[in-house]
C-alpha positions as a Python dict, from the first residue, in 0.01 Angstrom:
ca = {
    (1, 'M'): (0, 0, 0),
    (2, 'E'): (-122, -274, -198),
    (3, 'T'): (-406, -486, -39),
    (4, 'I'): (-549, -801, -124),
    (5, 'S'): (-832, -1054, 8),
    (6, 'G'): (-796, -1365, 259),
    (7, 'D'): (-867, -1506, 578),
    (8, 'G'): (-849, -1253, 794),
    (9, 'N'): (-643, -858, 832),
    (10, 'W'): (-258, -832, 853),
    (11, 'R'): (-68, -630, 741),
    (12, 'L'): (253, -790, 649),
    (13, 'V'): (624, -737, 567),
    (14, 'F'): (810, -949, 274),
    (15, 'R'): (1083, -1059, 111),
    (16, 'R'): (1083, -1239, -268),
    (17, 'E'): (1283, -1500, -245),
    (18, 'A'): (1358, -1811, -493),
    (19, 'G'): (1186, -2083, -347),
    (20, 'G'): (876, -1837, -187),
    (21, 'A'): (778, -1531, 42),
    (22, 'V'): (938, -1479, 405),
    (23, 'I'): (702, -1289, 663),
    (24, 'L'): (926, -1066, 821),
    (25, 'R'): (623, -902, 1036),
    (26, 'A'): (310, -985, 1038),
    (27, 'G'): (34, -802, 1250),
    (28, 'T'): (-281, -817, 1283),
    (29, 'P'): (-624, -662, 1537),
    (30, 'D'): (-767, -969, 1516),
    (31, 'A'): (-865, -1262, 1791),
    (32, 'R'): (-907, -1528, 1500),
    (33, 'A'): (-663, -1511, 1207),
    (34, 'A'): (-483, -1718, 946),
    (35, 'L'): (-163, -1604, 762),
    (36, 'P'): (-198, -1659, 360),
    (37, 'E'): (-107, -1914, 185),
    (38, 'R'): (72, -1734, -82),
    (39, 'L'): (153, -1398, -179),
    (40, 'F'): (148, -1274, -566),
    (41, 'G'): (169, -1582, -657),
    (42, 'L'): (428, -1681, -439),
    (43, 'P'): (424, -1944, -138),
    (44, 'V'): (508, -1870, 243),
    (45, 'T'): (737, -2060, 344),
    (46, 'A'): (924, -1908, 636),
    (47, 'L'): (810, -1676, 951),
    (48, 'G'): (1098, -1448, 990),
    (49, 'D'): (1269, -1346, 1335),
    (50, 'R'): (1013, -1227, 1586),
    (51, 'A'): (804, -1216, 1256),
    (52, 'L'): (476, -1190, 1509),
    (53, 'A'): (638, -1002, 1827),
    (54, 'P'): (357, -707, 1880),
    (55, 'E'): (687, -463, 1940),
    (56, 'R'): (835, -520, 1621),
    (57, 'Q'): (490, -435, 1415),
    (58, 'S'): (648, -46, 1405),
    (59, 'D'): (1013, -125, 1283),
    (60, 'P'): (1131, 30, 946),
    (61, 'L'): (1095, -192, 663),
    (62, 'P'): (1381, -377, 619),
    (63, 'A'): (1614, -323, 309),
    (64, 'G'): (1468, -482, -16),
    (65, 'A'): (1114, -586, 148),
    (66, 'E'): (773, -509, 25),
    (67, 'T'): (453, -445, 246),
    (68, 'V'): (72, -573, 193),
    (69, 'L'): (-210, -534, 309),
    (70, 'V'): (-460, -796, 362),
    (71, 'A'): (-792, -760, 366),
    (72, 'C'): (-1154, -946, 521),
    (73, 'V'): (-1385, -841, 713),
    (74, 'P'): (-1275, -435, 851),
    (75, 'P'): (-1182, -451, 1179),
    (76, 'E'): (-1297, -210, 1440),
    (77, 'E'): (-1176, 218, 1435),
    (78, 'G'): (-885, 201, 1624),
    (79, 'A'): (-746, -107, 1640),
    (80, 'A'): (-396, -254, 1717),
    (81, 'W'): (-242, -400, 1461),
    (82, 'D'): (37, -640, 1639),
    (83, 'N'): (-126, -921, 1758),
    (84, 'R'): (-161, -841, 2150),
    (85, 'G'): (-574, -948, 2097),
    (86, 'L'): (-467, -1258, 1873),
    (87, 'R'): (-572, -1568, 2044),
    (88, 'D'): (-645, -1855, 1749),
    (89, 'L'): (-320, -1858, 1400),
    (90, 'A'): (-354, -2054, 1092),
    (91, 'L'): (-30, -2093, 900),
    (92, 'P'): (-78, -2172, 659),
    (93, 'E'): (10, -2526, 473),
    (94, 'S'): (381, -2400, 251),
    (95, 'L'): (567, -2286, 606),
    (96, 'R'): (815, -2556, 624),
    (97, 'S'): (1032, -2283, 843),
    (98, 'V'): (993, -2058, 1181),
    (99, 'G'): (1224, -1816, 1277),
    (100, 'D'): (1418, -1741, 1584),
    (101, 'Y'): (1159, -1533, 1845),
    (102, 'A'): (888, -1622, 1558),
    (103, 'L'): (551, -1581, 1807),
    (104, 'L'): (730, -1396, 2129),
    (105, 'N'): (504, -1220, 2329),
    (106, 'C'): (244, -1309, 2159),
    (107, 'S'): (34, -1335, 2480),
    (108, 'A'): (-243, -1397, 2438),
    (109, 'L'): (-268, -1692, 2179),
    (110, 'K'): (-424, -2000, 2272),
    (111, 'T'): (-513, -2216, 1916),
    (112, 'L'): (-246, -2282, 1642),
    (113, 'R'): (-354, -2452, 1398),
    (114, 'I'): (-62, -2574, 1203),
    (115, 'Y'): (87, -2876, 956),
    (116, 'D'): (320, -3139, 971),
    (117, 'G'): (573, -3017, 684),
    (118, 'V'): (742, -2743, 916),
    (119, 'S'): (1132, -2883, 908),
    (120, 'R'): (1252, -2577, 1155),
    (121, 'W'): (1136, -2415, 1449),
    (122, 'G'): (1367, -2163, 1576),
    (123, 'G'): (1480, -2103, 1936),
    (124, 'G'): (1210, -1949, 2138),
    (125, 'A'): (915, -1934, 1861),
    (126, 'L'): (701, -1993, 2101),
    (127, 'M'): (842, -1770, 2427),
    (128, 'N'): (608, -1518, 2665),
    (129, 'C'): (285, -1760, 2487),
    (130, 'R'): (177, -1837, 2864),
    (131, 'Q'): (-214, -1931, 2717),
    (132, 'L'): (-81, -2161, 2472),
    (133, 'D'): (-186, -2538, 2540),
    (134, 'T'): (-435, -2570, 2230),
    (135, 'L'): (-249, -2771, 1908),
    (136, 'R'): (-409, -2833, 1592),
    (137, 'L'): (-234, -3038, 1357),
    (138, 'T'): (-307, -3148, 1047),
    (139, 'R'): (-62, -3418, 878),
    (140, 'T'): (-114, -3386, 434),
    (141, 'G'): (105, -3768, 378),
    (142, 'P'): (180, -4066, 544),
    (143, 'D'): (512, -3971, 728),
    (144, 'Q'): (517, -3843, 1037),
    (145, 'G'): (705, -3549, 1089),
    (146, 'E'): (870, -3370, 1392),
    (147, 'T'): (599, -3075, 1437),
    (148, 'L'): (433, -3254, 1744),
    (149, 'A'): (803, -3380, 1909),
    (150, 'W'): (911, -3017, 1897),
    (151, 'F'): (591, -2858, 2133),
    (152, 'A'): (544, -3143, 2346),
    (153, 'G'): (903, -3105, 2420),
    (154, 'E'): (875, -2690, 2394),
    (155, 'L'): (600, -2659, 2639),
    (156, 'S'): (564, -2840, 3025),
    (157, 'R'): (189, -2719, 3043),
    (158, 'E'): (-139, -2914, 2942),
    (159, 'L'): (-141, -2912, 2592),
    (160, 'D'): (-480, -2996, 2420),
    (161, 'V'): (-388, -3127, 2060),
    (162, 'T'): (-628, -3219, 1787),
    (163, 'V'): (-414, -3473, 1495),
    (164, 'Y'): (-572, -3470, 1155),
    (165, 'G'): (-465, -3787, 974),
    (166, 'P'): (-421, -3797, 576),
    (167, 'G'): (-642, -4071, 568),
    (168, 'G'): (-907, -3860, 710),
    (169, 'E'): (-925, -3995, 1090),
    (170, 'T'): (-892, -3766, 1373),
    (171, 'A'): (-727, -3836, 1702),
    (172, 'R'): (-712, -3597, 2027),
    (173, 'L'): (-491, -3608, 2258),
    (174, 'V'): (-405, -3486, 2633),
    (175, 'F'): (-38, -3405, 2734),
    (176, 'P'): (-95, -3386, 3108),
    (177, 'E'): (101, -3114, 3295),
    (178, 'Y'): (394, -3106, 3454),
    (179, 'T'): (699, -2913, 3612),
    (180, 'E'): (1055, -2832, 3583),
    (181, 'L'): (1271, -2613, 3876),
    (182, 'Y'): (1575, -2542, 3922),
    (183, 'E'): (1678, -2414, 4282),
    (184, 'E'): (2021, -2331, 4375),
    (185, 'N'): (2266, -2535, 4580),
    (186, 'C'): (2459, -2277, 4804),
    (187, 'P'): (2716, -2451, 4978),
    (188, 'A'): (2807, -2697, 4666),
    (189, 'H'): (2782, -2419, 4412),
    (190, 'H'): (2564, -2610, 4187),
    (191, 'F'): (2178, -2602, 4076),
    (192, 'D'): (1996, -2894, 4123),
    (193, 'Y'): (1711, -2983, 3945),
    (194, 'F'): (1413, -3155, 3993),
    (195, 'I'): (1106, -3223, 3827),
    (196, 'S'): (682, -3249, 3980),
    (197, 'G'): (387, -3407, 3769),
    (198, 'A'): (275, -3655, 3572),
    (199, 'G'): (295, -3532, 3251),
    (200, 'Y'): (667, -3570, 3226),
    (201, 'P'): (661, -3889, 2988),
    (202, 'Y'): (409, -3803, 2774),
    (203, 'H'): (535, -3502, 2646),
    (204, 'H'): (835, -3737, 2608),
    (205, 'C'): (693, -4064, 2430),
    (206, 'F'): (858, -3985, 2156),
    (207, 'R'): (1107, -4244, 1939),
    (208, 'Q'): (1323, -4092, 1669),
    (209, 'K'): (1079, -3779, 1721),
    (210, 'R'): (794, -3956, 1610),
    (211, 'F'): (477, -4045, 1786),
    (212, 'S'): (339, -4409, 1884),
    (213, 'F'): (-40, -4391, 1983),
    (214, 'K'): (17, -4726, 2169),
    (215, 'E'): (351, -4576, 2390),
    (216, 'Y'): (136, -4325, 2521),
    (217, 'D'): (-154, -4521, 2574),
    (218, 'A'): (87, -4740, 2795),
    (219, 'L'): (192, -4486, 3028),
    (220, 'W'): (-191, -4475, 3149),
    (221, 'P'): (-152, -4742, 3463),
    (222, 'D'): (181, -4536, 3573),
    (223, 'F'): (-9, -4205, 3555),
    (224, 'L'): (-327, -4338, 3734),
    (225, 'G'): (-33, -4440, 4034),
    (226, 'M'): (144, -4079, 4007),
    (227, 'E'): (36, -3768, 4200),
    (228, 'H'): (-158, -3633, 3926),
    (229, 'E'): (-484, -3418, 3862),
    (230, 'D'): (-829, -3598, 3828),
    (231, 'A'): (-950, -3408, 3607),
    (232, 'A'): (-690, -3450, 3355),
    (233, 'A'): (-686, -3779, 3361),
    (234, 'L'): (-1027, -3792, 3297),
    (235, 'R'): (-983, -3585, 3001),
    (236, 'L'): (-706, -3783, 2902),
    (237, 'A'): (-921, -4092, 2923),
    (238, 'W'): (-1195, -3918, 2736),
    (239, 'R'): (-1024, -3788, 2479),
    (240, 'R'): (-864, -4137, 2328),
    (241, 'L'): (-1178, -4331, 2370),
    (242, 'R'): (-1376, -4047, 2181),
    (243, 'R'): (-1155, -4044, 1876),
    (244, 'P'): (-987, -4434, 1941),
    (245, 'V'): (-731, -4394, 1683),
    (246, 'D'): (-508, -4678, 1733),
    (247, 'L'): (-620, -4775, 2037),
    (248, 'S'): (-635, -5124, 2132),
    (249, 'D'): (-868, -5354, 2301),
    (250, 'A'): (-702, -5379, 2639),
    (251, 'A'): (-655, -4989, 2655),
    (252, 'A'): (-961, -4871, 2535),
    (253, 'E'): (-1110, -5103, 2911),
    (254, 'D'): (-851, -4974, 3137),
    (255, 'Y'): (-993, -4603, 2956),
    (256, 'R'): (-1339, -4755, 2967),
    (257, 'A'): (-1235, -4879, 3381),
    (258, 'Y'): (-1187, -4523, 3484),
    (259, 'L'): (-1454, -4320, 3270),
    (260, 'T'): (-1703, -4562, 3474),
    (261, 'G'): (-1549, -4459, 3789),
    (262, 'H'): (-1617, -4109, 3773),
    (263, 'A'): (-1871, -4059, 3562),
    (264, 'G'): (-2086, -3790, 3709),
    (265, 'E'): (-1772, -3555, 3659),
    (266, 'A'): (-1727, -3721, 3282),
    (267, 'L'): (-2121, -3594, 3201),
    (268, 'R'): (-2027, -3288, 3321),
    (269, 'L'): (-1726, -3232, 3126),
    (270, 'L'): (-1893, -3324, 2822),
    (271, 'L'): (-2207, -3049, 2944),
    (272, 'E'): (-1946, -2810, 3007),
    (273, 'E'): (-1849, -2886, 2609),
    (274, 'R'): (-2150, -2896, 2443),
    (275, 'D'): (-2043, -3171, 2300),
    (276, 'T'): (-2417, -3280, 2266),
    (277, 'E'): (-2317, -3592, 1963),
    (278, 'A'): (-2109, -3829, 2217),
    (279, 'L'): (-2339, -3755, 2476),
    (280, 'P'): (-2524, -4098, 2339),
    (281, 'L'): (-2104, -4300, 2338),
    (282, 'L'): (-2059, -4184, 2718),
    (283, 'L'): (-2357, -4258, 2866),
    (284, 'E'): (-2289, -4636, 2651),
    (285, 'L'): (-1951, -4664, 2755),
    (286, 'T'): (-2018, -4576, 3070),
    (287, 'K'): (-2396, -4616, 3191),
    (288, 'P'): (-2383, -4429, 3492),
    (289, 'D'): (-2665, -4504, 3737),
    (290, 'R'): (-3005, -4305, 3862),
    (291, 'E'): (-2828, -4046, 4102),
    (292, 'T'): (-2576, -3875, 3836),
    (293, 'L'): (-2812, -3921, 3570),
    (294, 'S'): (-3048, -3728, 3759),
    (295, 'A'): (-2743, -3490, 3812),
    (296, 'A'): (-2665, -3441, 3495),
    (297, 'C'): (-3009, -3347, 3428),
    (298, 'A'): (-2990, -3061, 3656),
    (299, 'L'): (-2677, -2901, 3456),
    (300, 'A'): (-2869, -2973, 3134),
    (301, 'R'): (-3170, -2783, 3278),
    (302, 'E'): (-2969, -2507, 3389),
    (303, 'A'): (-2749, -2496, 3096),
    (304, 'G'): (-3059, -2446, 2896),
    (305, 'D'): (-2901, -2751, 2662),
    (306, 'T'): (-3163, -2889, 2508),
    (307, 'G'): (-3065, -3174, 2323),
    (308, 'A'): (-2872, -3281, 2608),
    (309, 'L'): (-3160, -3267, 2849),
    (310, 'A'): (-3339, -3455, 2608),
    (311, 'L'): (-3079, -3737, 2560),
    (312, 'L'): (-2981, -3777, 2926),
    (313, 'L'): (-3428, -3778, 3008),
    (314, 'E'): (-3408, -4072, 2715),
    (315, 'E'): (-3189, -4257, 2902),
    (316, 'Q'): (-3320, -4257, 3253),
    (317, 'H'): (-3666, -4383, 3110),
    (318, 'R'): (-3525, -4646, 2950),
    (319, 'R'): (-3288, -4828, 3249),
    (320, 'F'): (-3498, -4612, 3501),
    (321, 'P'): (-3855, -4627, 3417),
    (322, 'A'): (-4120, -4446, 3631),
    (323, 'G'): (-4294, -4759, 3712),
    (324, 'A'): (-4000, -4914, 3854),
    (325, 'E'): (-3970, -4685, 4200),
    (326, 'K'): (-4354, -4704, 4280),
    (327, 'S'): (-4427, -4743, 4648),
    (328, 'F'): (-4751, -4797, 4910),
    (329, 'A'): (-4785, -4611, 5218),
    (330, 'L'): (-5026, -4875, 5452),
}
């Protein structure tokens, strides 16, 4: 088997076609790996049916297929090349088609890094990818593709989506969770369909499979008026203010008002994420009171986050100087 270098370790079975290379099977022992952009001078344009399914990696070689080993840092001895430990997968920019059940049973996969040029996602492509909730989507041109709409419609769980625009802008979005339930109605001999959770409109706020920031932000008042998870609302509001792509002043004020009312939880979120760079922005937006700042300082000390602690102490000293606390007892 021929060996080539790449970002990650892969055992690949592929077929050469006129437009590029089709990966028929791909297995890795790595937790994080990127499929190659090119194989022997050909762009990788497609993933075949069940290409990354763990149980397919030991199948016999298909007729007309070739094999290649992609080597990076040597994996641990005895590691299984079956994708069962794969948590973070990057697909190539050249990819245009993903086959049926392509990622079937990649049960550890949590993060998918893709480009917006895929025009076909096969049926059941994400079946049993139960941990997948993070999408890093890169747009390469002015025209928006359909990938984000497909993912939002395919997965009903909460999604953490980062969109990298062609002009260098970065947006981060939360699509809150919702659930779909079919209940058998025996007397009527049919199934009743129920939707629960305030996230359904977010997963379907697309027009002709194109995303609109304006329509996304317009859902906020109704979302707060429905039964929802407070932590999800906090993440949604903060992500929009943190990366305010196409964010109107009115929507920004609505999000800011929510964060101000939940300043302690917002500070906890940033400390958990170690997003020290954004801490001054959150402090400016929410202007937390003395008690909230003190609690955040305690959390930063406990976590050993000296950078965040320094910023919090500076804010505490600036807004609540020690002299203001003087008291006298006779």
